[in-house]
C-alpha angles and dihedrals in degrees: 000000000000130000128218094255102038090111094059105027096095098041117119119260112267117247117191119238091203107040124054116236113262115246117247089244093056091044092052090048090061091065100035096090092052113107114182093190104044110190094015094117091051091049091052092049091049093049091048092050092049091051092048091052091054094059 
């Protein structure tokens, strides 16, 4: 039984000869501004405040 990627699964990782490898800090910074749940923190704060006012 063969899988679709059996021919490439054990190949070495490509390293560019022309572009320097990005540092892990710069790579992480690319994704830092991403927020999958925009407004979620505000919704939690609002719900908390409403519950505190009830009691």
